[in-house]
N, C-alpha and C positions, 0 to 999 in steps of 0.2 A: 391529486398526486401528493403524497407526503414528502416533506423535505428530508433528504438524506445527505449527511455530511461524512466524508471520509478523510481523515488526516493520515498521511503516509510518510514514511522515510525509509531510506535504504542507504547503506554505506559499505565500504570495503577498506580493509587494511592492506595497502598495496593494491596495485591495479594491473594484473589480476592478483587476487589474494583471498583471504578469508573474508566473507561478507555476511551481512545480516539485513533483515527487513522487518518492518512493523507497521501496523495500522491501528487506528481507533475509528470505529464506525458508530455513528449516532443516527438511529432510525426509529421512528415511531416512539420516541421517548426512551428508547433502550440504548445502552452503550455496550459495545463488544470490542475486545482487544485481542490481537493475535500477533505472533512474531515467529521468525524462523531464521535459520542460518545455512550457509552453504560454503564448502571449501572451494578454492581456486575459481573464483568468479570475478565479475567486474562491478564497479560502482553503478553503472547504468543498468545493468541487469537487476541489481538489488532494488534500485529505485522503482523500476517497472514491475518487479515481482510484488512489491508492496501494494501497488495500485491494483494489479490483477487479483491478488488475494482479498483485498478489501471489497472489490466489486462482487466477487464470487460469494462473499459472505452476506450479501444483502438478502432481506426477507421477501422482497417483491421482484416480480419479473420485469416490470417496467419502472425505471427510475430516471430522473433527470440528474445528470452528473456535472458538477463544476469542480474541476481539480486544478490546483496550481502546484507546479513542481519548483523546487529550488534549483534543480539542474537544468541545463539547456541541452536539447537534443537536436 
């Protein structure tokens, strides 16, 4: 199994308010980045959206994931 690293972040201006998410995926020597935004959302939602989008962008069906969040849930 190849090593996959996903760096993620999400934030919100106001809670709720305008929010954004982003990820950097490193897999099989390739790097992929993506980001998005949503109106009237929460910080927690954007943090988790970044994780979900990053995982969905992986190239393989089976990967081992280790993820550390700055936020507490």
